VOMARDO-361045 format. One record per atom (N, C-alpha, C): atom name; z, x, y; residue number from 1. Coordinates in nm, 2 decimals, decimal comma, padded with zeros to 4 digits. Atoms other than C-alpha are relative to their C-alpha. Example, Ala and Ser with C-alpha at 12.3 -4.5 7.8 and 13.67 -1.06 7.14 Angstrom:
// residues 2
at  z  x  y  i
N  00,00  00,09  -00,12  1
CA  00,78  01,23  -00,45  1
C  00,00  00,09  00,12  1
N  00,00  -00,09  -00,11  2
CA  00,71  01,37  -00,11  2
C  00,08  -00,08  00,11  2
This chain:
// residues 118
at  z  x  y  i
N  00,01  00,12  -00,05  1
CA  -00,02  -00,04  -00,02  1
C  00,04  00,19  00,15  1
N  -00,03  -00,07  -00,06  2
CA  00,02  00,08  00,34  2
C  00,11  00,05  00,02  2
N  -00,13  -00,06  -00,07  3
CA  00,25  00,34  00,50  3
C  00,04  -00,08  00,13  3
N  -00,03  00,11  -00,15  4
CA  00,40  00,11  00,76  4
C  00,14  00,01  00,02  4
N  -00,12  -00,02  -00,02  5
CA  00,71  00,16  00,94  5
C  00,07  -00,14  00,01  5
N  -00,06  00,16  00,05  6
CA  00,97  -00,13  00,92  6
C  -00,07  -00,08  00,13  6
N  00,04  00,05  -00,16  7
CA  00,88  -00,19  01,32  7
C  -00,11  -00,08  -00,03  7
N  00,14  -00,01  -00,01  8
CA  00,55  -00,23  01,25  8
C  -00,06  -00,13  -00,11  8
N  00,03  00,11  00,10  9
CA  00,57  -00,45  00,92  9
C  00,10  -00,14  00,05  9
N  -00,02  00,13  -00,06  10
CA  00,79  -00,69  01,14  10
C  -00,07  -00,04  00,16  10
N  00,14  00,03  -00,14  11
CA  00,52  -00,70  01,42  11
C  -00,08  -00,04  -00,05  11
N  00,14  00,13  00,08  12
CA  00,25  -00,81  01,16  12
C  00,06  -00,11  -00,07  12
N  00,00  00,16  00,11  13
CA  00,46  -01,08  00,94  13
C  00,06  -00,07  00,17  13
N  -00,03  00,07  -00,07  14
CA  00,55  -01,19  01,33  14
C  -00,10  -00,05  00,08  14
N  00,08  -00,01  00,00  15
CA  00,20  -01,16  01,40  15
C  -00,01  -00,16  -00,07  15
N  00,03  00,06  00,11  16
CA  00,12  -01,35  01,08  16
C  00,05  -00,19  00,02  16
N  -00,02  00,17  -00,09  17
CA  00,38  -01,65  01,21  17
C  -00,01  -00,03  00,10  17
N  00,11  00,13  -00,13  18
CA  00,23  -01,74  01,50  18
C  -00,11  -00,01  -00,03  18
N  00,17  00,07  00,03  19
CA  -00,11  -01,75  01,35  19
C  00,01  -00,15  -00,08  19
N  -00,04  00,10  00,08  20
CA  00,03  -01,99  01,10  20
C  00,05  -00,10  00,05  20
N  -00,05  00,08  -00,07  21
CA  00,20  -02,20  01,34  21
C  -00,09  -00,01  00,10  21
N  00,06  00,00  -00,13  22
CA  -00,04  -02,18  01,60  22
C  -00,16  -00,13  -00,06  22
N  00,12  00,09  00,05  23
CA  -00,29  -02,33  01,31  23
C  00,05  -00,10  -00,06  23
N  -00,02  00,15  00,07  24
CA  -00,08  -02,60  01,17  24
C  00,04  -00,09  00,11  24
N  00,03  00,09  -00,15  25
CA  -00,07  -02,73  01,56  25
C  -00,11  -00,08  00,01  25
N  00,20  00,07  00,03  26
CA  -00,46  -02,78  01,52  26
C  00,00  -00,03  -00,08  26
N  -00,05  00,19  00,04  27
CA  -00,41  -02,97  01,22  27
C  00,01  -00,09  -00,02  27
N  -00,03  00,10  -00,03  28
CA  -00,21  -03,17  01,32  28
C  -00,05  -00,10  00,08  28
N  00,08  00,03  00,00  29
CA  -00,37  -03,22  01,57  29
C  -00,18  -00,06  00,02  29
N  00,11  00,00  00,09  30
CA  -00,72  -03,25  01,41  30
C  00,09  -00,13  -00,05  30
N  -00,03  00,12  00,10  31
CA  -00,51  -03,54  01,18  31
C  00,03  -00,08  00,02  31
N  -00,03  00,15  00,00  32
CA  -00,33  -03,78  01,37  32
C  -00,09  -00,03  00,08  32
N  00,06  00,10  -00,06  33
CA  -00,47  -04,05  01,48  33
C  -00,03  00,03  00,16  33
N  00,03  00,01  -00,18  34
CA  -00,62  -04,08  01,87  34
C  00,08  -00,09  00,07  34
N  -00,05  00,07  -00,06  35
CA  -00,41  -04,22  02,09  35
C  -00,09  -00,12  00,05  35
N  00,09  00,05  -00,12  36
CA  -00,54  -04,56  02,24  36
C  00,02  -00,02  00,11  36
N  00,05  00,06  -00,14  37
CA  -00,61  -04,67  02,54  37
C  -00,03  -00,15  00,04  37
N  -00,01  00,15  00,00  38
CA  -00,55  -05,02  02,67  38
C  00,06  00,00  00,13  38
N  00,08  00,02  -00,16  39
CA  -00,63  -05,14  03,01  39
C  00,17  -00,14  00,00  39
N  -00,07  00,05  -00,02  40
CA  -00,30  -05,38  02,99  40
C  00,01  -00,12  00,07  40
N  00,06  00,19  -00,07  41
CA  -00,29  -05,78  03,10  41
C  00,10  -00,02  00,16  41
N  -00,11  -00,02  -00,15  42
CA  -00,17  -05,84  03,46  42
C  00,03  -00,16  -00,07  42
N  -00,04  00,22  -00,03  43
CA  00,00  -06,23  03,48  43
C  -00,01  -00,01  00,13  43
N  00,00  00,04  -00,13  44
CA  00,00  -06,38  03,80  44
C  -00,01  00,07  00,09  44
N  -00,06  -00,06  -00,06  45
CA  00,27  -06,24  03,94  45
C  -00,05  00,17  00,03  45
N  00,09  -00,11  -00,08  46
CA  00,12  -05,93  03,93  46
C  -00,09  00,02  00,07  46
N  00,10  00,00  -00,09  47
CA  -00,19  -05,99  04,09  47
C  00,04  -00,01  00,11  47
N  -00,02  00,03  -00,11  48
CA  -00,02  -06,19  04,34  48
C  00,06  00,17  00,07  48
N  -00,08  -00,11  -00,06  49
CA  00,21  -05,87  04,42  49
C  -00,07  00,11  00,03  49
N  00,11  -00,08  -00,03  50
CA  -00,09  -05,67  04,42  50
C  -00,05  -00,06  00,18  50
N  00,11  00,03  -00,12  51
CA  -00,27  -05,88  04,68  51
C  00,15  -00,01  00,15  51
N  -00,09  00,03  -00,16  52
CA  00,09  -05,94  04,91  52
C  00,02  00,18  00,06  52
N  00,00  -00,13  -00,02  53
CA  00,13  -05,53  04,89  53
C  -00,09  00,03  00,09  53
N  00,05  -00,05  -00,10  54
CA  -00,20  -05,50  05,03  54
C  -00,05  -00,04  00,12  54
N  -00,01  00,05  -00,11  55
CA  -00,21  -05,75  05,28  55
C  00,13  -00,01  00,09  55
N  -00,13  00,11  -00,05  56
CA  00,11  -05,80  05,38  56
C  00,08  -00,12  -00,01  56
N  -00,01  00,13  00,10  57
CA  00,33  -06,08  05,25  57
C  00,05  -00,02  00,17  57
N  -00,01  00,16  -00,13  58
CA  00,39  -06,37  05,54  58
C  00,21  00,01  00,01  58
N  -00,14  00,01  00,01  59
CA  00,77  -06,37  05,61  59
C  00,07  -00,08  00,04  59
N  -00,05  00,05  00,04  60
CA  00,78  -06,63  05,64  60
C  00,01  -00,14  -00,13  60
N  00,03  00,00  00,19  61
CA  00,70  -06,73  05,26  61
C  00,09  00,02  -00,06  61
N  -00,10  -00,07  00,04  62
CA  00,86  -06,47  05,14  62
C  00,09  -00,04  -00,08  62
N  -00,09  00,06  00,08  63
CA  01,10  -06,49  04,84  63
C  00,09  00,09  00,04  63
N  -00,10  -00,04  00,03  64
CA  01,42  -06,29  04,80  64
C  -00,09  00,15  -00,04  64
N  00,06  -00,09  00,14  65
CA  01,19  -06,08  04,52  65
C  -00,14  00,03  00,09  65
N  00,09  -00,02  -00,03  66
CA  00,90  -06,02  04,75  66
C  00,03  00,12  00,16  66
N  00,00  -00,15  -00,08  67
CA  01,10  -05,87  05,02  67
C  00,11  00,13  -00,06  67
N  -00,03  -00,10  00,09  68
CA  01,29  -05,64  04,78  68
C  -00,09  00,09  -00,04  68
N  00,10  -00,10  -00,01  69
CA  00,93  -05,46  04,71  69
C  00,00  00,01  00,08  69
N  -00,02  -00,07  -00,16  70
CA  00,97  -05,36  05,09  70
C  00,08  00,17  -00,05  70
N  -00,09  -00,08  -00,04  71
CA  01,10  -05,00  05,08  71
C  00,07  -00,02  00,10  71
N  -00,07  00,00  -00,08  72
CA  01,41  -05,01  05,21  72
C  00,10  -00,07  00,01  72
N  -00,09  00,15  -00,01  73
CA  01,54  -05,37  05,15  73
C  00,00  -00,07  -00,11  73
N  -00,07  00,03  00,14  74
CA  01,75  -05,41  04,87  74
C  00,05  -00,18  -00,02  74
N  -00,05  00,13  00,01  75
CA  01,92  -05,74  04,73  75
C  00,08  -00,08  00,09  75
N  -00,05  00,08  -00,14  76
CA  02,15  -05,85  05,00  76
C  -00,09  00,01  00,10  76
N  00,05  00,02  -00,08  77
CA  01,92  -05,74  05,29  77
C  -00,07  -00,09  -00,03  77
N  00,06  00,08  00,02  78
CA  01,68  -05,96  05,15  78
C  00,10  -00,13  -00,03  78
N  -00,09  00,16  -00,04  79
CA  01,92  -06,25  05,11  79
C  00,01  -00,08  00,11  79
N  -00,06  00,02  -00,15  80
CA  02,03  -06,20  05,44  80
C  -00,12  -00,02  00,08  80
N  00,13  00,03  -00,01  81
CA  01,63  -06,24  05,53  81
C  -00,03  -00,13  -00,02  81
N  00,06  00,20  00,03  82
CA  01,57  -06,54  05,35  82
C  00,12  -00,11  00,09  82
N  -00,10  00,12  -00,07  83
CA  01,91  -06,72  05,50  83
C  -00,03  -00,02  00,15  83
N  00,03  00,07  -00,16  84
CA  01,78  -06,62  05,86  84
C  -00,08  -00,05  00,01  84
N  00,12  00,03  00,06  85
CA  01,50  -06,74  05,81  85
C  00,00  -00,17  00,02  85
N  -00,04  00,08  00,04  86
CA  01,61  -07,06  05,66  86
C  00,10  -00,11  00,13  86
N  -00,11  00,04  -00,10  87
CA  01,87  -07,10  05,98  87
C  -00,12  -00,03  00,13  87
N  00,03  00,03  -00,09  88
CA  01,62  -07,07  06,20  88
C  -00,15  -00,08  00,01  88
N  00,13  00,05  00,00  89
CA  01,31  -07,22  06,06  89
C  -00,19  00,08  -00,02  89
N  00,13  -00,06  00,01  90
CA  01,03  -06,99  06,11  90
C  00,00  00,16  00,08  90
N  00,01  -00,13  -00,07  91
CA  00,99  -06,64  06,21  91
C  -00,10  -00,03  00,12  91
N  00,11  -00,05  -00,07  92
CA  00,76  -06,63  06,55  92
C  -00,07  00,14  00,04  92
N  00,01  -00,11  -00,02  93
CA  00,71  -06,27  06,56  93
C  00,11  00,09  -00,14  93
N  -00,09  -00,06  00,13  94
CA  00,76  -05,98  06,28  94
C  00,11  00,07  00,11  94
N  -00,09  -00,09  -00,03  95
CA  00,97  -05,82  06,55  95
C  00,12  -00,12  -00,01  95
N  -00,09  00,08  -00,01  96
CA  01,22  -06,11  06,51  96
C  00,08  00,06  -00,07  96
N  -00,13  -00,07  00,18  97
CA  01,37  -05,94  06,15  97
C  00,04  00,06  00,09  97
N  -00,16  -00,07  -00,07  98
CA  01,55  -05,72  06,39  98
C  00,08  -00,08  00,03  98
N  -00,12  00,10  -00,02  99
CA  01,77  -06,03  06,44  99
C  00,09  00,03  -00,04  99
N  -00,10  00,01  00,11  100
CA  01,87  -05,99  06,12  100
C  00,09  00,14  -00,08  100
N  -00,06  -00,19  00,06  101
CA  02,17  -05,71  06,01  101
C  -00,03  00,02  -00,07  101
N  00,01  -00,06  00,16  102
CA  02,08  -05,49  05,79  102
C  -00,15  00,06  00,10  102
N  00,13  -00,02  -00,05  103
CA  01,72  -05,45  06,01  103
C  -00,02  00,08  00,18  103
N  -00,01  -00,05  -00,13  104
CA  01,73  -05,20  06,30  104
C  -00,15  00,06  00,00  104
N  00,15  -00,06  -00,05  105
CA  01,41  -05,03  06,46  105
C  -00,09  00,12  -00,10  105
N  00,06  -00,05  00,07  106
CA  01,35  -04,78  06,19  106
C  -00,09  -00,06  -00,11  106
N  00,07  00,00  00,12  107
CA  01,32  -04,94  05,92  107
C  -00,12  -00,19  00,03  107
N  00,13  00,07  -00,02  108
CA  01,09  -05,21  06,10  108
C  -00,10  00,05  00,02  108
N  00,10  -00,09  -00,04  109
CA  00,89  -04,97  06,19  109
C  -00,07  00,05  -00,14  109
N  00,06  -00,07  00,16  110
CA  00,85  -04,87  05,80  110
C  -00,05  -00,09  00,01  110
N  00,07  00,20  00,10  111
CA  00,79  -05,24  05,66  111
C  -00,11  -00,03  00,10  111
N  00,13  00,04  -00,11  112
CA  00,55  -05,29  05,98  112
C  -00,09  -00,06  -00,01  112
N  00,03  -00,03  00,13  113
CA  00,28  -05,24  05,79  113
C  -00,06  -00,11  -00,12  113
N  -00,04  00,08  00,06  114
CA  00,37  -05,47  05,56  114
C  -00,01  -00,12  -00,04  114
N  -00,02  00,11  00,05  115
CA  00,44  -05,76  05,63  115
C  -00,03  -00,09  00,15  115
N  00,11  00,06  -00,09  116
CA  00,26  -06,08  05,83  116
C  00,05  -00,11  00,04  116
N  00,01  00,12  -00,02  117
CA  00,28  -06,37  06,02  117
C  -00,13  -00,09  -00,04  117
N  00,18  00,05  00,04  118
CA  -00,02  -06,64  05,86  118
C  00,08  -00,13  00,05  118
């Protein structure tokens, strides 16, 4: 046999182990079934959410859940907005949201392009 030192034998065995591991990975990838790509189904609520996100939500019609979709508005603030709207009847402008406790100039500026009055 070849006259190899102990370190050379260890190096060869290590390289063979890496080679076999690599071949195992390749074999596994070739034999496993391909992942199926599905386009998922949309429900009406999902489609409605996409439309509202693009066109902005009507603050005179929006539910608590609709308001929660806006960045910076959690459940309690969304409930306060809906309660305020119910107490006044309708918002006459988007800026009127500032009258709700918790809606300041920064939050209003952040959501202003995503809300509207129709």
